[in-house]
N, C-alpha and C positions, 0 to 999 in steps of 0.2 A: 217281783218283790216291790212292795210299796216304798216310796221314799221315806227316809227318816225325817222327822220333824222336830225342830227346835223352836222354843219360844224365848225371845229376848225381851226383857222388860226394861224400859227406860223411863226416866222422868219426863214429864211434859215440857219442862223448861230446865235447862242446865244439866242434861246428861253429859257424860264425858265422851266427847267425839272419838278420841284415840282408843279408848277402851271398847267402844262399840265396834269400831272398825277392826281391831285386832281379834276380838271375839268372833265377829261375823266371818272374817276371813278364815279362821280356823275351822269353823263349822261348814262353810261353803267348800273349803278344800277337802273336807271329809264327806261331802255329798249330801249335806242336810238341806232341806227346804226350811226357810226361816220365816217366822211371823214375828212382827213387832207388836208389843202391847204397852200401854201407858194408862195413866189414870182415866183418860178419855181416848176414844178412837178418833184421833184428829192429828193435826200437825204438831210435831215436837221440835224444840229448838235446843241444839247442843251448846255447851259452854263456849265453844269457839265458833258458833254460828251455823253448824251443820243443820240441815232441815231433813227430818224424817217424818213419815206418816205412820202412826200407829194404826194398825188394822183392827185391833181389839182393845176394848176397855178392860181394865182388870176385873171388873164385876162380871164380865162375860167370858172369862177364861175358864175352860174346862181342861184340867190337868190331863185327863185321859186322852186328849187329842194330841199330846206331844210326847216325844221320847226323852226330852230333857228341857230344863228350864234354867235360865240364867238372868241375874239382876246386874245391870250396869251401874257404875257409880257416877260420880260428879256431884257438884254442889246441890243440884236438884234432887238427888236421890234421898236427901234428908226428908223430903215430903212423904217418902214411902216407909220410913222407919216405924210409924204408928198406924200404917194402913191395914185395916182389917182384911181387905181383899188380898194384899201382898202377903200377909201372914197366912191366910187360908191357902193360897197357892203354894207357898213354901212347905207348909205342913202336909198338904195333900201329895206333893211331889215326894217327900220323904216316906210317907205312909205307903205310897205306890211303888217304892223302890226305884225311883227314877233319879238319874244324875241331876244334881242341883248345884248351881254355881253362883258366885257373887264376887265382884271386884271393886276395889277402892273402898269407899265407905259403905257399899251395899252389904257387906257381911253384917253390918249393924241391923239390917232388915231381918236377916236370918236369925240373928241372936234375939231380936225382939220377938220374933215368931216362936222362939223356944226350941228351934231345931239344932242349935249349936251346943246345947247342954252336954258337957262331957266330951265334946268334939274338939280336935285341934283345928285352929283356924288362924288366918291373918287378916289384916285390915290396914287401910291407909291410916297412919298413926303419927302424923306430923307433930301434933302437940301432946300426944300421950293419952288424950281423952278417949279416943276410939278403942284402944286396947283395953282401957279400964272398963268401958261399956261392955265389951265382949266378956271380960272376966266376971263382971257383975251379973251377967246373964248365964254364967256357968260354963263358958267356953274356955279352952286352954289356948291362950294366945301364943303364937310363935312369930318372932320377928324375921320372917322370911318372905320372899317375893310371891311364892305360890305354895299353898299347903293343901294336901289331900288328906281327908279322913273318910274312908269308905267311899260313898257315892257323893260326897260333898267336896267341892273344890272352891277355895278362896284365893284371892290375889290382892296385893296391896296397892295397885295403882297403874297408871298408864305405861310405865316402863315395863311392866310385866304382861301387858295385854296380848302380845303375840304368843308368848309361852303359855299363858292362861288359855287363850282361844284354842290352840292346838291340843293342849292337855284335856280341856273340857270336852272337845269333840271326841276324844278317845276314851273318856271316863266310862267305865263299865262295859266297854266293848270286849267281847271274847275273841281272842286271836287263836287260830288253830296252828298247831305245829305239825310238820310232816316228818 
């Protein structure tokens, strides 16, 4: 059986290190192979100084190559809110029926792509503006740490990263009962 593949999308500069680690840990624990993508296929720097190498640029991402896709937050994720490639990836994941996730401010990327219309979601909302953005894009904002609506999972920040990572790894998995 081929390995399950997950794509984690991070900002080139200023991704949230803790959210990346919690999400990655959940996926690795569930047996996923992981690829990192960013605006460019090059070195990425986290908010707290972590260094990661994105193997794919967003323009080169083919959603069909992955079993699930997740966007990581952090201050740099704001650069992806209006990214045509990020929007394309989010829409294609939903159209293909693949689990899609976003944590911290990254749910704003999904909202901007139009995939949260009518969906329940959460977002980092320290000043209230992010929840307002989600609502303006048609999402139903919930002030909870992790929110699932079908195959879309959102979380509100670093404190939720472990719970989010493990829940995202299991999102859409069919479990058999004996």
